[in-house]
N, C-alpha and C positions, 0 to 999 in steps of 0.2 A: 671837866674834860671826857667828850666819851669814852667810856672804858670797854675793851673786848676784854673777855678772859683769855689766860695764858695761851690755851690749847687753840682756841680759835684764830691766835695772831701764828703762832708756830704753822698749825696747818695752812694757813694764807700766802706765809711766805713760801712757803714749799710749791702751792699751786700757781701763784703767780711767778714764779720764777720758772714753772712750768712752761705757762703760758708763752712767758718773754721767748724763751727757747725756740717755742713752736713758731713764733712770729719772725725771729732771727732766720730759722730756715728758710723759712718762705722769702723774705724781701733779700736774703744774700748778705755774704760779710762786706760786701764794697758798698752797698746800699747808703746812700745821703738817709739821716735822721730828723727829717724838718723840723722835729720840736727840739732838738739839741742842735743846733746848727753846724757847731764843729766838729761833730763826730760822725762817724761810721758806722755801721750795727757792729762790726768788730770791735771799734771801742765800746759801744755799748755793753758787748758781752763780757769783754774783758772787765771792765769797770764791776758790774756786779758780781761776777766768781770771785775778783780779787776781794773787793771791800766784804763779800761774804766769809771768804775763809780767813779774812784779818781779824774781823769783828770776833769771829769764834773762836781763834786763838787767845785772844784776849780774854774772853771769857772764861776759856778752857784753864787758864793760867793764871785767874782771877790776878789780873794786875790791876793794880790800885796806883801806881805812879806812873804819870805820863810820859816821863823820861824812858821808861823801858819798854813803850809800846813797840809793838813789830816793826822793822825794819825791811824786812823781806815782802814780796807779795808772791800769790800762787802764780805758776805759768800757763798762759792762755793757750790748750793744744792749738799748733800750727793746722791740724787738718778740721775744717768746720764740721765735719761729720762727728765729731767727737765735742761737739759743745753741749749738745742736751745731758748727755752723762755727767760732764763735768760741771755744769749748772745743777743737775739735779744732785750731784754728791755736795757741792758746796752749799746749797740751800738746806739739806738736810742736817747738814755739820750745823750750821748756826741756828737752826731751830733745836737741835739736840741739844746743843751748848746752853741753849736760854730755859734749861729745865726748871722745873719748881723750885728746888736747893739753890740753884744759881741766883735765881731771881732775887732771896733775900741776902747774898752772899757780897762783901765787901768788892766793888770791880769799879774800874775809873768810869765818872759820868762824865762825857765830853761838854755837857749841856751845864754842868755846875749848878742843877737844879735840885728839887726835893726828892726826885725818883732814886732808885738804888741804879747802879752802875748796867745791870743786865736788863732792865725795866726799859733804862734808856735807849740802849742799843736794839733792843727785842723791836720797839716801836720804830727806830731808824732803820733797819734792816726791812721792816714791812713796807715802808715807805720806797726804799730803792726799789723792792720787788716791784711796789702796784706802779709807781711811778714811770720808773723806767719801762716796765711793762707796756704801759700806755706808749712812751716813744717807739718800741719796739712794734706794736701795733700797728701804729701810723705809718712806720717806715714799709711795715708790709703791705699798708692797706687795707687790713683788717678791723672789724670793731673792737672796743675795748670796753669790757663790763667789769665794772668794781662795786661790789656789794655796798649800798647806802651804807652800812653800818661800819663796813672798815673804812669808806671813804671820810666817813664824819670823824670816826677816833684820830684819821689821819689829819685833819684839819685842825684838831685839836693839838695834836703832836707839833705841826707847822706852827702855828702860834707861841706854842710853847717855847721852841726853839728860838725866835726871832724876838722873843722879850727874855731869852736867858741873861744870866751873867756872862756866860762865854760868848754869844752874840755882841754884847757891848764891847767885850774885850779885844775879841777877834775881826770884829765888823765893826768899827766904830763909824765910820761915815754913813752906814746903813742905818745904825742906833739915832746918830745925831739926826738923820735925815727925817725919821718918823718920830720925832717928838714934835710935839706943838702946845698948843694952850688952851687945850681941852675940845679939838675937832673929835668926833666920832665915827666909828664906821660899825657896820652890822652885816655878819655874814647870816643867812637864813636857808635852810635846806627846805625844800618841798616834800622829800621822799623819806623823813624822818623828822623827829622833833628837834633835831640839833641847831642850834642859835649859838653864834660867837658874836660878842660886844668888845670893840675894842678902842680905846682911848687915848690919845696923844696927848700926855703931859709934856710939862717943861723938863722932868726930868727921865723922861723914857717913855715908850707905849707899854700900854698893859692889855689885858683881855679877862675874859673872864665867860662863862658860859650863861645863855640867857638871852632874851631880848629885852630891849629898851629903845624909847626915841634916839635917833641917831642922824647925823648930817648925812647919810649915805647908806641905804640898806642895798645888800646883794642878794638877789634870790635866785635859786635855781636848785636841780637835785642834787644832792651830795657830792658824786664824782664829777659835776661841772664845776661846782664850787672850787674843790681840791686841784682841778688843772688848772682855774683860771688863777688861784693863788699861787701855785706853783709854774706858772708862766706857760701851761700848756696850750690854752684855750683862751682866746682874746678876750677882754673884757666886754666886747662889741659882740660878741656870740647871742646873737638874739633867739636864735633858735631853742636855748635852754636857759639864757639867764637874761633877768631884768634888774635893772638897776633905778632904783627910786631915790632922788636927792643929788648931791653935789658927785658927779661923774669925774670931774677932775682930782677930788680928792682919793677917791677908789683909785683911780690910775696912777696917781702918787704914789699909794703905797706899794702898789705892785711893781712899779720903777725902781723903787729903792730897797725893795727887798728878796732881791736874786740871790741863790746860792750860787757859790762859785762855779760851780759844776754845771749849773743851769744852759 
């Protein structure tokens, strides 16, 4: 998995949340979010700020028992003019919670993988800020710019979540749908050395970094690949994405790996 150092991630969480707030102000609270069709900009802002505060509390309290997770969510200010400050505070709170000390401390990891809890949550919060920042920019008609290294790290995080024990347990229909008999998919970035190889096995899908011969290879800038994988851009986005091989196999993967909040 492409790795970013912790300070880079903390700064990126704050920066992308700031950009999200700017886009939300341009779009307006009632604007539709085309890349998250059931949401308005108000829903988007509430979701990101509340999730950041919720995760910060988990890490601050060093919660290890999932039955003890916070049950109350932060309240979105009624006045949209207060949203930028509210989001700035929530982003800084969760970035500060993900301190170097916290990264090695016992904290609940919702993926159930080998990462520490704080490492998992830090990557998840970067994903929230970047992907939903793209949503907000899209709603505002503004360009979104994601650093290639950040996007590459989030592709690895995305695939780690889809192949984690928790995904199999909580999203069994998805985990079952992406099983296979050896079909292979590859995602290759054109602006970094990032490459991600997926194999659909009878006991579940797996992934590993690197390039190999695959049944289908999807190529493009890391930002575009991330947005395709998170269903923000179509696989047919010929301006930035090329597909070599079994197009239906790649589309089937995307159709069966949506997150609940997509």
